[in-house]
N, C-alpha and C positions, 0 to 999 in steps of 0.2 A: 147227380150227374154235373160233372165240371162245366161252368159257364164258359161259352165262347160267343162271341159276336157272330149273328147269322143272316142270310137275307132271307126274303119271304119264302124261297124255294127250300130253306133248310140248310144251304150251302155255307160252310163257315167262311166268314169275311177274313182276308188275310191281313188283320191287324191284330195286334196284341191285346190284352186285357189289362186296361189301366184304372186311373181314379175316377169318381164321379164327382163333378163339381155340380153344386146345387143351388139353386136362386129361390130365395125365400121371399113372399111378398111382392110379387109381379103381376098379380090380378086385384084391383081394387076391391071387388066384392068379397074376395077371399079374406082380404085384409079387414073388412069390416065384419065378417060374420065371426071372427075370431077377436074382435076389439083390439086389433093391433094398432101400432102406429104406422103411419106411411113413412116409408124410408126415404133419406136424402138422396142415398146411391144404393144400387142392390146388396141385400143381404146375402152373403155368401157362406156356405159350408161345404165340406167334403165328405163323402162316404169312401171307404177303403173298397178295393178291388173284391174283397171278401163279401162286401155287400150284396154282390151282384147274382141274380139267380135267373132261371129262364121262365117267363110269364106264362108259357103254354102248360107248365108243370104246376100242379098243386101249390098254391101260395101259402107258406107255413107262417104262422104267426106265434108269437110267445105268449103263453097261457097264463103266465104268473105275474105280469107286470103291468097290470090295468089295461085300460081301452088302447086299442091298436087301430089307428084311423087310415083309412083311404086318402090318399092325396094322388090324384093321376096327372101325368104331366108330358108334355112332348120333350122328347129327348132327341139330342142332336150328337152324332158319332164322328168324331173328329178324325181325320185321316192324315195330315201333316202338321208340324208344329206350329204354335202360334205363341209368340213371345212378344208383348208390347206391340201388337199389330193393330193397324187401321182397320176401320170398318170396311173399307175397299178391299183389304187382304184376307179376310174371314172368310168370303164365299168360298175362295179355292180350296179351304182347309176342311170344308165339310163333305163328309161321306154320303150322308144321308140321315134320315129321321125315321124315328120308332116311338112307342109309348112306354112310360115305365110308372110303378107304383112306388112314390116315396112314402114307406110305411112307416108310420110315426107312433111311437108311443106316448100318447096324449098325456097320460097322468104324470109320467117320468118327466117328460119336458116341460109340464106346466111348474113341477117341483124344481127342476133346473133352473127355469127363469126366475122362480120366486127367489132362488139362492144366487142368482147372478153368475151361474155356471155356464160351462158350453153344453150344447145340445147332442153331443155324440151318442151318449147313452140311450138315447131317445131315437135318434135317427140312423146311425151307421153300424147298427149291430148286423150279424152274419144274415144274409138273404134278406134285408131290409130294401133291396132295390131290384125287384122283379122286373125284368126287360123284355119287351117284344122282339121280334125280328125288325130289321132295318130294310127300309126303301131308300132307292138311291134318289139322291136330291134333284136329279132329272125328272123324277116321277112326281114332284110336288111342283105345280105351275107357280105357286106364290107361298113363299114359307111364311108369310104375314096373313094368309087366310087359309089356315089348316084347323079343321074341325075335328074334335076328338071328344069321346065319351065314355063314361063307365055306368053301366047298370049293375045292381046288386039285386039278385033274385027277381030279374025282370023288371025293376022300377030303376028308372032314371035316378041316378044320385047326382052325378057330375056331367056337366056338357061345358065346354070351352072352345075356344077360336084364338088362335095366335094374334089375331088383331086387335085383341083387348088387352094386349100386355102391356104395363106401363113402360117398359124398355123392349125394343125389338130384338130380335135374334141376334143380328150382326152386331148391334151396339152391345149388348149383353156380352158377346165371345170377346169383343174388343175390350171391354171393361176387364173381364176375367183375366185376359192374357196381360193385362198391366200388372198384376200381382202374381198369378199362378201361371207360369208356362203350360199351355194346353200339349199335350203329344198325343202321336197315332194311338188310336185304340182308347183314348179317354172319352168319356159320354159328359155331356152337360144338361142337366135338367132345367126346364126354363120357367118353372113355378106352377101352381095349381090353381084352378078356378075354384069359385065358392062350391058347397056340397060335400065337405069333409065330414065323416062320421064313422063309428065303430063298425069293425068287421068281426064275424063271428066263425067258428068252425061250421063247415057244409054251406056256407054262404056260397051261390053260384054267382061269377064275375062274368059279364060281356063287355069288352073293351074294343072299341072300335076308332080307327084312325080314317078320317076324311073319304070313306066308302072305300078304301084301298084293301083294309082288312078287318075282319072281327075274330078277336080270340075270346073262346070261352074256356074258363077255369073254375076252380073251386078252391075255397079257403080250407087249410087243414090245421 
């Protein structure tokens, strides 16, 4: 199934499918659980459009590359260009919010880190960014108080709230736009809370955003 951005009613959103800009280490407890260093500025990397998949479809993971970890993240859909934007300019460029799984080949990533190499082989493979439908920003009362969660086989594995981010959403988008121009249809992943862990074939995933929606899917 070819990926397109969609709203909660399943309607295609009139935006192209672009790149995904990801933010690493934006939740303190996640930094601590992986024994990573606290960054001086946001850690950024990019997933290509070919990484995008529909979260309501079964989540396909590579089976021959070691552990594939869940990283649930609040996703921001961009509707107008942002280039060297101020925080005040950012809000007008947001279409809405959804959830994404930043699938991560952890064994591959650990080896790349050891070698001092980029992470793309672990983070940017085809289908590595399953996305939910998006809700309009007007449906979110406060973007810095958005709760989200992931259950695996009925057990809560990750629970987060955007108020726990080290850098706020508007500050992140402004910072990103100083280096990468954000274009209509681009998606920004804002970091993952603690609770990452391996996924296995036939795992059931329940993913919830702020009581606005719950998506149930499985790993294949």
